[in-house]
C-alpha positions as CSV (number, residue, x, y, z in Angstrom):
1,M,13.2,-1.1,15.5
2,I,11.3,1.3,13.3
3,C,10.9,0.2,9.7
4,V,9.6,1.9,6.5
5,E,7.5,-0.2,4.1
6,R,7.4,0.9,0.5
7,H,5.0,-0.6,-2.1
8,I,6.1,0.1,-5.7
9,Q,2.9,-0.4,-7.7
10,Q,2.4,-0.4,-11.5
11,I,-1.1,0.9,-12.2
12,R,-2.8,-0.2,-15.4
13,P,-3.1,2.6,-17.9
14,G,-6.4,4.5,-17.6
15,K,-7.2,3.0,-14.1
16,W,-6.2,5.9,-11.9
17,A,-9.7,7.1,-11.2
18,E,-10.7,3.5,-10.2
19,L,-7.6,3.4,-8.1
20,E,-8.6,6.5,-6.2
21,A,-12.1,5.2,-5.4
22,I,-10.5,1.8,-4.2
23,D,-7.9,3.7,-2.2
24,K,-10.6,5.7,-0.3
25,K,-12.2,2.4,0.7
26,Y,-8.7,1.1,1.8
27,N,-8.3,4.2,3.9
28,T,-11.6,3.5,5.8
29,V,-10.8,-0.2,6.3
30,E,-7.2,0.4,7.2
31,S,-8.1,3.1,9.7
32,C,-10.6,0.8,11.4
33,L,-8.0,-1.9,11.6
34,G,-5.4,0.5,13.1
35,F,-2.9,0.9,10.3
36,P,-0.5,3.8,10.6
37,S,-1.1,6.5,8.0
38,K,0.5,6.3,4.6
39,K,2.0,8.6,2.0
40,R,1.4,8.2,-1.7
41,Y,3.6,9.4,-4.6
42,R,3.1,9.2,-8.3
43,C,6.3,9.0,-10.4
44,Y,6.7,11.7,-13.1
45,L,10.4,11.4,-13.8
46,G,13.0,8.9,-12.9
47,G,13.6,5.1,-13.0
48,H,9.8,4.3,-13.2
49,N,7.1,5.2,-15.7
50,V,4.3,7.6,-15.1
51,N,1.9,4.7,-14.1
52,T,4.0,4.0,-10.9
53,L,2.5,4.6,-7.5
54,I,4.7,4.6,-4.4
55,V,3.0,4.0,-1.1
56,E,5.0,4.4,2.2
57,R,4.3,3.6,5.8
58,Q,6.4,3.8,8.9
59,W,5.9,1.0,11.4
60,E,7.1,0.9,15.0
61,S,8.6,-2.5,14.4
62,L,8.6,-5.5,12.0
63,A,6.5,-7.3,14.6
64,A,3.8,-4.6,14.6
65,M,3.7,-4.7,10.8
66,E,3.4,-8.4,10.8
67,A,0.6,-8.5,13.4
68,M,-1.3,-5.8,11.5
69,Y,-1.1,-7.7,8.2
70,E,-2.2,-10.9,9.8
71,K,-5.2,-9.1,11.1
72,A,-5.9,-7.4,7.7
73,F,-5.5,-10.7,5.8
74,A,-8.2,-12.3,8.0
75,D,-10.6,-9.3,7.6
76,P,-13.4,-9.9,4.9
77,A,-13.6,-6.2,4.0
78,Y,-9.7,-6.1,3.5
79,Q,-9.9,-9.3,1.4
80,A,-12.7,-7.8,-0.8
81,L,-10.5,-4.7,-1.5
82,E,-7.5,-6.9,-2.5
83,A,-9.8,-8.7,-5.0
84,E,-11.3,-5.3,-6.3
85,S,-7.8,-3.9,-6.8
86,A,-6.5,-6.8,-8.8
87,P,-7.8,-5.5,-12.2
88,V,-6.3,-2.0,-11.5
89,I,-2.9,-2.8,-10.1
90,E,-0.6,-4.7,-12.6
91,S,2.2,-5.5,-10.2
92,V,3.5,-4.7,-6.7
93,Q,7.1,-4.8,-5.4
94,I,7.4,-4.4,-1.6
95,E,10.6,-3.0,0.1
96,L,11.4,-2.7,3.8
97,Y,13.9,-0.2,5.1
98,A,15.5,0.2,8.6
99,P,17.2,3.3,9.9
100,L,21.0,3.2,10.2
101,P,22.4,3.4,13.8
């Protein structure tokens, strides 16, 4: 079953340029690991503040997502990026969505 993963991230004020540099590194590492492409959105109006970043990915299945994250969490380059992004990203809420039949 296809699923959509959504990360709702609160970026620390003044850290957007740093985030962009880190995200370029994530793109390289995630591409090498085989992650599906992602879409990014910044909130300008609505229920979140302007320091909110939404990142979405579509996965073929929950099993595919789980296997990919197991692979990523064991990867030293991915681990280093997680540590590098900690001072930039204040919080992350992760949501998973499944299509209706």
